[in-house]
C-alpha positions as CSV (number, residue, x, y, z in Angstrom):
1,X,10.4,14.9,4.2
2,X,9.1,12.7,0.9
3,X,7.0,9.6,1.3
4,X,8.9,6.1,0.3
5,X,6.6,3.7,-1.0
6,X,7.0,0.0,-1.2
7,X,8.8,-1.0,-4.8
8,X,9.1,-4.6,-6.5
9,X,12.4,-5.6,-5.9
10,X,13.8,-5.5,-9.5
11,X,13.4,-1.8,-9.4
12,X,15.4,-1.3,-6.4
13,X,17.7,-3.5,-7.5
14,X,18.1,-1.2,-10.5
15,X,18.2,2.1,-8.3
16,X,21.2,-0.3,-6.0
17,X,23.0,-1.0,-9.6
18,X,22.7,2.6,-10.5
19,X,24.9,3.7,-7.5
20,X,27.4,1.3,-7.6
21,X,26.8,-1.7,-5.9
22,X,27.4,-5.0,-7.4
23,X,25.3,-8.5,-6.9
24,X,27.4,-10.6,-5.3
25,X,25.3,-13.6,-4.8
26,X,22.2,-15.1,-4.0
27,X,20.8,-17.7,-1.3
28,X,16.7,-19.2,-0.8
29,X,15.0,-15.8,-1.8
30,X,17.2,-13.3,-0.7
31,X,19.8,-11.9,-3.2
32,X,23.2,-9.7,-1.9
33,X,24.6,-7.2,-3.2
34,X,28.2,-4.8,-2.1
35,X,29.6,-2.0,-2.6
36,X,33.0,-0.4,-1.1
37,X,32.8,1.6,1.4
38,X,30.1,-0.2,3.4
39,X,30.1,-1.8,7.2
40,X,27.9,-5.0,5.8
41,X,26.1,-5.9,2.5
42,X,22.5,-5.0,0.9
43,X,19.9,-8.1,1.3
44,X,16.3,-7.8,-0.3
45,X,14.2,-10.4,-0.4
46,X,13.1,-11.5,-4.1
47,X,9.0,-10.5,-3.0
48,X,6.8,-8.9,-5.7
49,X,7.3,-5.5,-3.5
50,X,9.4,-4.4,-0.5
51,X,8.6,-2.6,1.8
52,X,9.0,0.9,3.3
53,X,11.4,-0.2,6.4
54,X,13.4,-2.8,4.0
55,X,14.1,0.3,1.7
56,X,14.9,2.4,4.8
57,X,17.2,-0.4,6.0
58,X,19.2,-0.1,2.8
59,X,19.1,3.4,2.4
60,X,20.7,3.7,5.3
61,X,23.4,1.2,5.1
62,X,24.4,3.0,1.9
63,X,24.1,6.1,2.9
64,X,21.8,7.2,0.3
65,X,19.0,9.9,1.9
66,X,15.4,10.0,0.9
67,X,15.6,12.6,-1.2
68,X,18.2,11.1,-3.3
69,X,16.8,8.5,-3.6
70,X,13.7,9.3,-4.8
71,X,15.6,11.2,-7.1
72,X,17.5,8.1,-8.8
73,X,14.3,6.1,-9.0
74,X,12.2,8.8,-11.1
75,X,15.4,9.0,-13.4
76,X,15.5,5.4,-13.9
């Protein structure tokens, strides 16, 4: 299984938009995204970099595997 590294929140935002998520709102320093068919919104903090556990949790919500994530992020 490939290792997930921390990435800048803007790079993860590009990934979210590429897989069909839509920016809904911002509350404090958290940005909230939505996608049809998911059970809850995707929330990412606007820190300089997102730790791997936040990325993995959001991948699970979206239903994207690690391999798919790495392939998409390399193509961006």
